[in-house]
Structures are given as C-alpha cells and as structure tokens.
C-alpha positions as CSV (number, residue, x, y, z in Angstrom):
1,M,-95.8,-26.7,18.9
2,T,-98.4,-27.9,16.5
3,I,-101.6,-25.8,16.6
4,E,-104.8,-27.4,15.4
5,I,-108.1,-25.8,14.7
6,K,-111.1,-28.2,14.3
7,L,-113.7,-27.1,11.9
8,R,-117.0,-26.7,13.7
9,K,-120.2,-28.1,12.3
10,G,-121.5,-25.5,9.7
11,E,-118.6,-23.1,10.2
12,P,-117.3,-21.4,7.1
13,M,-113.6,-21.9,6.2
14,D,-112.9,-18.2,6.5
15,R,-114.0,-18.1,10.2
16,A,-111.7,-21.1,10.9
17,I,-108.8,-19.5,9.3
18,R,-109.5,-16.3,11.3
19,R,-109.5,-18.3,14.6
20,L,-106.2,-20.0,13.5
21,K,-104.6,-16.6,13.0
22,K,-105.8,-15.3,16.2
23,R,-104.4,-18.3,18.1
24,L,-101.1,-18.1,16.3
25,D,-100.9,-14.4,17.3
26,R,-101.9,-15.0,20.9
27,E,-99.2,-17.7,21.2
28,G,-96.5,-15.5,19.5
29,T,-95.7,-18.3,17.0
30,I,-95.5,-16.0,13.9
31,R,-93.6,-13.3,16.0
32,D,-91.0,-15.9,16.9
33,V,-90.7,-17.1,13.3
34,R,-90.0,-13.6,12.1
35,D,-87.6,-12.9,14.9
36,K,-85.6,-16.0,14.1
37,R,-85.6,-15.5,10.4
38,Y,-82.2,-13.7,10.6
39,Y,-79.4,-13.9,13.2
40,R,-79.3,-10.7,15.4
41,K,-76.3,-10.1,17.6
42,P,-77.1,-9.9,21.3
43,S,-75.9,-6.4,21.5
44,D,-78.4,-5.3,18.8
45,K,-81.2,-7.1,20.7
46,K,-80.2,-5.2,23.9
47,R,-80.0,-1.9,22.0
48,E,-83.5,-2.4,20.6
49,A,-84.8,-3.3,24.0
50,R,-83.4,-0.1,25.5
51,K,-84.7,1.9,22.7
52,V,-88.2,0.5,23.2
53,A,-88.1,1.0,27.0
54,A,-87.0,4.7,26.5
55,F,-89.9,5.2,24.2
56,T,-92.5,3.7,26.5
57,Q,-91.0,5.6,29.4
58,M,-91.3,8.9,27.3
59,L,-94.9,8.0,26.6
60,R,-95.7,7.3,30.3
61,T,-94.2,10.7,31.4
62,R,-96.1,12.5,28.7
63,Y,-99.5,11.0,29.7
64,E,-98.8,11.5,33.4
65,K,-98.4,15.2,32.8
66,M,-101.8,15.4,31.2
C-alpha cells in the first residue's frame, strides 16, 4: 500500500506534495487511517451508517419536491 510520487523534471515540490495528497485522498488511505485510529463497536458503525442513510434520503426527497 505504498504510494510513490516521482518528482517530474522542473516540477516544484509544492505541486508534487499536492499530487500526493490528491492520490491519498482518491485511494482513501487517510480516511482509513483516521477510521482505524480508535476502535468502534460494530453497533456504533451500523448506527452511524443508518443515520447517514436517513440524512441522504431526506435530502433526496427534499430535492425531488423542488
């Protein structure tokens, strides 16, 4: 799961770091690390998933009425 970014010829270091951050974000590496930082009970994960699903459903119905 090693991610490598090769510095292109004449590319500033800032841009290479930005590319690395985008790649990490796309692959979900940082999200996984943050999620696994602390143990969460399976019931808490399910509760959170249901809460997010209810919220997205509410938004869908709200925008369908418009």
